[in-house]
C-alpha positions as CSV (number, residue, x, y, z in Angstrom):
1,M,-20.6,27.1,1.1
2,T,-19.5,29.9,3.4
3,V,-16.4,29.0,5.4
4,A,-16.5,30.5,8.8
5,Q,-13.2,32.1,10.0
6,L,-11.9,31.1,13.4
7,L,-9.7,34.2,13.7
8,T,-10.5,37.8,13.1
9,P,-8.2,39.3,10.5
10,Q,-6.6,42.6,11.3
11,P,-4.8,45.0,9.0
12,H,-1.0,44.5,9.1
13,T,1.3,47.3,10.0
14,S,5.0,47.2,10.3
15,A,4.6,48.1,14.0
16,S,2.8,44.8,14.6
17,I,6.1,42.9,14.5
18,E,7.6,45.0,17.3
19,T,4.8,45.8,19.6
20,V,4.1,44.2,23.0
21,G,2.1,41.0,22.9
22,R,1.3,38.6,20.1
23,D,-0.1,39.4,16.7
24,P,-3.9,38.8,16.6
25,L,-3.4,36.2,13.9
26,N,-0.1,34.8,15.3
27,F,1.6,36.2,12.2
28,Y,5.4,36.4,12.4
29,E,7.3,36.5,9.1
30,S,9.8,33.7,8.5
31,P,13.5,34.7,8.1
32,S,14.8,33.8,4.6
33,W,17.2,31.2,6.1
34,F,14.3,29.0,7.2
35,T,13.5,28.3,3.6
36,T,17.0,28.2,2.2
37,E,18.2,25.8,5.0
38,L,15.2,23.5,4.3
39,L,16.1,23.5,0.6
40,R,19.7,22.4,1.5
41,H,18.2,19.2,3.0
42,V,15.0,18.6,1.1
43,R,14.6,19.1,-2.6
44,L,11.0,20.2,-2.9
45,S,9.6,19.9,-6.3
46,G,6.4,20.0,-8.4
47,V,3.3,21.9,-7.3
48,I,3.8,23.5,-3.9
49,G,1.1,25.0,-1.7
50,E,1.6,27.7,1.0
51,P,-1.6,27.8,3.1
52,C,-0.3,30.6,5.5
53,V,1.6,32.8,3.1
54,G,1.7,36.0,5.1
55,H,3.9,38.5,3.2
56,G,5.4,35.7,1.1
57,A,8.7,35.1,2.8
58,I,8.6,31.4,2.0
59,A,6.7,31.6,-1.3
60,S,8.9,34.3,-2.8
61,L,11.9,32.0,-2.5
62,L,10.1,28.8,-3.6
63,R,9.1,30.7,-6.7
64,V,12.7,31.1,-7.8
65,W,13.5,27.5,-6.8
66,P,14.0,25.8,-10.2
67,D,12.2,22.6,-9.2
68,T,9.0,24.4,-8.4
69,K,6.6,23.7,-11.2
70,Q,3.7,25.9,-9.8
71,M,2.6,27.5,-6.6
72,W,-0.6,28.4,-4.9
73,T,-1.0,30.5,-1.8
74,N,-3.6,31.1,0.9
75,D,-3.9,33.4,3.9
76,I,-6.9,33.9,6.2
77,D,-6.1,37.6,6.4
78,P,-7.7,39.5,3.4
79,H,-5.1,42.2,3.7
80,K,-2.4,39.6,2.6
81,A,-1.8,39.0,-1.1
82,A,-2.8,35.4,-1.8
83,D,-4.6,33.2,-4.3
84,Y,-7.1,32.2,-1.7
85,Q,-8.3,33.7,1.6
86,M,-9.6,30.8,3.6
87,D,-9.2,29.3,7.1
88,A,-6.5,26.6,6.8
89,T,-7.7,25.0,10.0
90,L,-10.9,23.8,8.2
91,S,-11.0,20.8,6.0
92,E,-13.7,22.6,3.9
93,S,-11.0,25.1,2.8
94,W,-8.6,22.4,1.8
95,A,-11.2,20.8,-0.4
96,K,-11.1,24.0,-2.5
97,F,-7.3,24.3,-2.7
98,P,-5.6,22.9,-5.9
99,D,-3.9,19.5,-5.8
100,C,-0.2,19.7,-4.9
101,D,2.9,17.7,-4.4
102,W,4.2,19.5,-1.3
103,I,2.9,21.9,1.3
104,C,5.6,24.2,2.7
105,T,4.5,26.7,5.4
106,N,5.1,28.4,8.7
107,P,1.6,28.1,10.3
108,P,0.3,30.0,13.3
109,Y,1.2,28.1,16.5
110,A,-0.9,27.4,19.6
111,E,-4.2,25.5,18.8
112,F,-4.1,26.4,15.1
113,A,-1.0,24.4,14.1
114,A,-2.3,20.8,14.5
115,P,-5.4,21.1,12.3
116,I,-3.4,22.9,9.6
117,I,-0.7,20.2,9.6
118,K,-3.2,17.3,9.6
119,N,-5.1,18.9,6.7
120,A,-1.8,19.6,4.8
121,Y,-0.7,16.0,5.2
122,Q,-3.9,14.7,3.7
123,K,-3.7,17.2,0.8
124,A,-0.1,16.8,-0.3
125,R,0.8,14.0,-2.6
126,V,4.5,13.8,-1.6
127,G,4.9,15.6,1.7
128,V,4.7,18.5,4.1
129,A,7.5,20.8,5.4
130,A,6.5,23.0,8.2
131,F,8.3,25.4,10.6
132,L,6.9,24.7,14.0
133,L,7.9,25.0,17.6
134,T,9.9,21.9,18.4
135,S,7.4,21.2,21.2
136,F,4.9,20.2,18.4
137,L,6.5,16.8,18.8
138,E,4.9,16.5,22.2
139,P,1.9,14.1,21.9
140,C,-0.8,16.5,23.1
141,D,-4.4,15.6,22.6
142,D,-4.8,17.5,19.4
143,R,-2.0,15.7,17.6
144,A,-1.0,12.6,19.5
145,D,-2.7,10.1,17.2
146,F,-1.5,11.9,14.1
147,L,2.1,11.9,15.3
148,Q,2.0,8.2,16.3
149,Q,0.6,7.3,12.9
150,H,2.7,9.8,10.9
151,P,5.9,10.7,12.7
152,P,8.0,13.2,10.7
153,S,10.7,11.7,8.5
154,L,13.0,14.7,9.2
155,V,13.4,17.0,12.2
156,L,15.7,19.9,11.2
157,I,16.5,21.7,14.4
158,L,17.2,25.4,13.9
159,P,18.8,28.1,16.1
160,R,16.4,30.5,17.7
161,F,15.2,33.6,15.8
162,C,13.8,36.8,17.4
163,F,10.5,37.3,15.8
164,R,9.4,40.2,18.0
165,K,10.6,42.5,20.7
166,D,10.2,42.0,24.5
167,K,7.4,43.4,26.6
168,R,9.0,46.8,26.9
169,G,9.6,46.9,23.1
170,T,13.2,47.7,23.6
171,R,15.1,44.6,22.5
172,W,14.5,41.6,20.3
173,S,13.6,38.4,22.2
174,T,13.2,34.7,21.4
175,D,10.5,32.3,22.2
176,N,11.0,29.8,25.0
177,I,11.3,27.0,22.6
178,T,13.3,26.9,19.3
179,I,11.7,26.2,16.0
180,S,12.4,23.1,13.9
181,C,11.4,22.3,10.4
182,L,9.4,19.2,10.6
183,V,9.2,17.2,7.3
184,W,6.7,14.5,6.5
185,D,8.0,12.9,3.3
186,K,5.6,10.1,2.4
187,R,8.3,8.4,0.3
188,A,10.8,8.2,3.2
189,T,11.7,4.9,4.8
190,T,13.9,6.3,7.5
191,Q,13.8,9.1,10.1
192,R,16.5,11.7,10.6
193,I,17.3,14.4,13.2
194,I,19.7,17.2,11.9
195,V,20.9,20.0,14.2
196,R,21.9,23.2,12.4
197,P,24.2,25.6,14.3
198,K,24.0,29.2,13.1
199,S,27.6,29.1,12.0
200,Q,26.7,26.6,9.3
201,I,23.6,28.4,8.0
202,V,24.3,30.6,5.0
203,G,22.6,34.0,5.2
204,F,21.8,33.6,9.0
205,Y,20.5,36.6,10.9
206,K,19.1,36.9,14.4
207,N,16.2,39.4,14.0
208,P,14.3,41.2,11.3
209,E,16.5,44.3,11.6
210,Q,19.5,42.3,10.5
211,A,17.8,40.6,7.6
212,I,19.7,40.1,4.3
213,S,18.2,41.5,1.1
214,Q,15.7,39.5,-1.0
215,E,18.2,39.5,-3.8
216,R,20.8,37.9,-1.6
217,A,18.3,35.3,-0.4
218,E,17.5,34.5,-4.0
219,E,21.2,34.1,-4.8
220,I,21.5,31.6,-2.0
221,V,18.5,29.6,-3.4
222,Q,20.1,29.5,-6.8
223,A,23.5,28.4,-5.3
224,I,21.7,25.6,-3.5
225,A,20.0,24.5,-6.7
226,K,23.3,24.4,-8.6
227,G,24.9,22.3,-5.8
228,E,27.3,25.1,-4.9
229,L,26.4,24.9,-1.2
230,C,27.1,21.5,0.3
231,N,25.9,20.4,3.7
232,N,28.5,20.4,6.4
């Protein structure tokens, strides 16, 4: 079966992060502290799938997380290194992905987020952790029924990150709405909302120019795994 792509992949260049307007595939790399902060609150384990891997910001840290048994990755853009290159908005694609315990991803927003999350929820044995605009909780037509039937077990509200520069390309700017990590843990019996100020996030940085090194991010992952970073 040929899976039709809803988006037209374009080659990635470093300039695409900083130019005016949105990336053609809504691709904006996650800061490392998205993943490390998630791991401080949710101990992902087993086989983990990343259906929107991009350049591997999330996957690279999950691979050094000791509870990760195995990982598979996907990205619609053939220029991204991934195990699969399929459209994660389509259920036909998910039928071809390997079984997994968790899905952890930062999907494209707008109209693409809801179908990806719904497919991910059906695929994952244990749960889904996704970095989404907090407004994803609004019961819009494309997700109202899903949110009613499957409200997230955890909403981890994060400080704003500057993914791209403003229209003039002169300074880094934030989106109008902050991002939260929404977690659907199928084992959970309670719901939680946790607010994380930047002062309490280890390895926090505001924009890609201030990013910590990959080595430092991996050190934070290892410290979390060893219980050396307690939540405060």
